[in-house]
C-alpha positions, 0 to 999 in steps of 0.5 A: 506840237503843231497839229499841222506839222508832223511825220506826215509832212515828210512821209507824204509822197515819200513813204517811210524815210530812209537815210542818215547824217551827211557831212560833205564838208569832210570831203572834196567836192568831186565826192559829192556827186558820187555820194548823191548817185549812190544815195539815189541807188540805195533808196535814200530819201532823207539826209541830215546836213550841217550838224557840225558845220558852224566853222565851215559856214562862219569861218570868222565871226560875222563871215558867212560861207554858204556857197558850198552848202548851196551846192550840196542842197542842190545836188541832194534835191536833184537826186530826190533826197530831202534835207533835214537841215541842222542848225550847227549850234551844238559845236561852236568854232574854236574862235568862239572859246578863244575870243570869248572864253566865258562861253565855255562850260565849267564843271562841278570842280571849277575846271573849264572844258575847252574847245577841241572836241564838241558841245563846248558851250554854256547853255546860259551864255548870252554871248553864245546865244546871240551868236548862235541865233544870228547864224540860225537866222541867216541859215533860215533866211537863205534856205527858207524856200529851197526845195530840198528843205524838209525838216529843221534839226535844232542843235544835237543831243542836248545835254550840256551842263555848266557850273560857271558864274554865268550859269550861277546867275541864270540859276538864281533867276530860275530859282527866284521865278520858282520860289518867289523869295528866299523864304520859299527857297529856304523852306524848299531846300531845308536849309536849317539842315547843316546851317545852310540858310541863305540870306542873299540871292548872291550866296546861291551857287550851282552845286559845286564840289564840296567837302561832303554831300551837297544839299539834295534839293539844291541838286534836284533843282539844278537838274531841273534848271539845266534841262530848262536852260537847254530847252530855252535855247532850243525854243529860241532857235525853234521860234526863229525858224518857225517865224521864217519857215512856218511850213517846215517842221522842227525837231531835235534828237533825243537819246532815249532814257537820257538822264540829264534832260526831262523829255516829257517837258521837251516833247511838246515843243517839237513838231516831230519827236526823234531819237538816237539809238545805239544798242549794244550787241554785247547786251543779251537784253538789247532787243527788249531795251530797244523796244522800251526805248522805242515805246518811250519815244513814241509815247513822248509824241503822244503816240504819233509816228516818230523818227529814228534819226541816228543808229549804227549800221555796225560798230561805233567808236566809243565802246571799248570793245565792239562785237560785229553785227551779223548779216541781217541785224541792221535790218532786224533793228530797223524793222523793230523801230518801224514796228513800234511806230517809227516812220523813218530810219536814219543812220550815223552816218552816210559815208565813214569819216577818214579823220577825227574822233569818229573815224572808226564809227560804221556808216552806210557807205564804209571805208571799203566802198560800195562793193561791200556786204555792209553797203549791199545790206543798206541798199537792200533794206532801202528797197524793202522799206518801200514795201511797208507803205501800209504802216505809214502813219499807223498807231501802235495801240496799247492798253498798258501804261508804264510810268516814268518821271525824270525828277523822280529819277534824279531824286532817287539816285542822289547820294545818301540813300539807303542803297545805291543798288536800287536805280530807276532804269533797272526797275523800269526795265525789270517791269517792262521785260515780262510785258515784252515777252508776252507781246503786250504793247506798252505806252510810257506815261507821266505820273500826272497824265490822264490814264483812264484809257489804260486797263493796267498802269505799272509804276516800277518806281515813284520815289518822288511823287506829287499830290496830284499824281497820287490823287490821279492814281488813287482815282484811276484804281477807284474807277476800275483800273489795275495798278502795280507799284514797285518798291521805294515808291511814294517816299518823297514830295517834289522837293525831295523831302521825305513824306512822314508817316508810314510809307508810301504815305500818299498811296497807303489807302489805295494799296491797302498796306503800309511800311515802316522801314526800308531794309536793303538786302545782303549782297551775298544771299538771296531773299526767300519769299513764298507765294500764298500757295506755298511755292517759294521764289527768290528776290534780291537787293531790297526789302521793306517792313510792311503790314496789311491794312485791308490788302491780301498778302499775295507773297510773304518773306520767309527768313529773318526779322521779316519772316511772315510779313508781306512781300507782295500786296493785292488790294481791291479799291473801289472798282479796281485792284492795286498791287504793291511789291516790297522787293525785287523779284528774280526774273521768273517770279517777276514774270509770274507777278506780271501775269497775275496783274494782267489777269486782273486787268483783263489784258492779253498779248499776242498768244491769245490768253491772259498775258498774251493776246488777240492776234491769232498767233501761237508758238511751237517748235524750236527756239527754247521754252516759253513760259505761260503767256510768253512768246517763244524765246527771242521772238517779239510780236507787236501790232502796228495798225492792222499789221502784225510784226513778228521778229526773231532776235534769237540765234535759232529758228523758231516756229510760230502758228498763224491761225488767220491767213495774212500776207507778209508785206516784206515778201508779198507771200501768203502766210497761214498755219505754221511759220518758221522764223529764221534767226534775225527774220522779220515778217509783217503780216497784214490780214486780207483787206 
């Protein structure tokens, strides 16, 4: 990331950004002026333009039509709307696939994926890249000095995968660079298994449909290669744009916990980290999932402010059944992102499309027009975002790090494992949710990152772990940190090879215990466990056969062959404490486990006691019952800079007590003592200056 360019480049003089995708090519020109006026009235100050306009800009190979785009940018600039100008390379025109079918992607079964939709390109195709970069160069040359240009948006939602012969050669080149020779590759892939030894580079293919399970290291490397191939194309476009417009920041839109692309490797390539987020209203846990996603995006950027580049004002077109968003939900979701570090809120899209696959996708301006509740909410929210100038650029400080690694995710979920019921994202969320309930701020981190600034590190699953990560975690605990490790961790090395010996082999010393067998649990009955004080709790999905090697058994299994053996270990190592969990506890005991770990770490949240916090906020009144250290049900609390955000995601009013006087930035009203949060209400409390 450039230290010179970032969200501050955009927010200076504008405050929080507000806007969305604008697709004027779908509308006659007489609509454009009305759109610009309505945007100004709604407080829109950023519009993403051109994401899918390749065919309009280049109707035939080598032909350019920029006149319409000139007029759009001029109109938006005159309306005070800055432009996030996209390189329209995510969706080539039909002429590309028709004239050069070798640019089209091929799936694992060898079937060509044709034009008629979007994303129809092979990331490794030299023809595609050459034509894409030629267009990007002309786009940059034409608009480098246009006053509306504030941000470059490269491509769109990168995630394309191709198994064609062109990709096969690119994969071989990538492997040659990684391993040097075939001997290294054969060792890394374990090709003595099933007679898979390779004697010529030409024999190597991407993983294609096969009679049975494909070599898991081959698949792991292909996932690494695919992420790198997409990143290489992003970098090619970015480098071209930076050379011509060094004063304009560059981004692309991530998709949260999106499996195909390793965002840890991508984030440092951008000036601004941006994300697309579409929560499912039918998911009762979506507020916590949203918080986890926002924390991930903030963390990918090293804690710097980020940009919510796409979200929805209402329904989307790609869910089978869309629950409506009640009044106030749009505002609540937006302010949650701001509370967790976003300096800009944008939607897909400005004006709802009349035709095409997304004609039933909601928009800032719905089909029914501006005289609607939906658009009135958009206008009101655009106005109130200007009241939050105090949080622009401010950090979200966190003392807890949650570890997540894409290659470990890929390797964990390969076919042929002990159980397909253990997956990375469920584990991640299972450990995050109790922290969220306590108002404990969390950063996400790579396992090899410098973790010394955190009081507590939580590793829900590290199936694949490098020696460097294992040494760093061991040193972290020895230096005084508190570490919590979830089940089926430390199992494999970076090639996906099982680490032999008692598991988790590289963490055995720091955890003070080891295991000999992974034992998935029966699906028809819970796993009974017992805390050391005799209280029982239940778990599910997974168990492990462990023995104590210096640790204390904080909980044990109750039934069967594992009766009396450890379920949860706690071990003092050097100046710190390490915990290991050999099962998947139900929500209540999981929350208790998290509380105990936080006590060890001395971490507090917003309620002011272990597992709570330093903010001077207490709970009470309606809205259900909170467990020890937890916020009232449905209430989220997070501090950004000096401002404390309280958000009620529940359907009932909730009382909280604010012990210190503050001002709600959203209403300019003073707040102290008991405060009632209505359903979907938000307050942004700033103490007196």
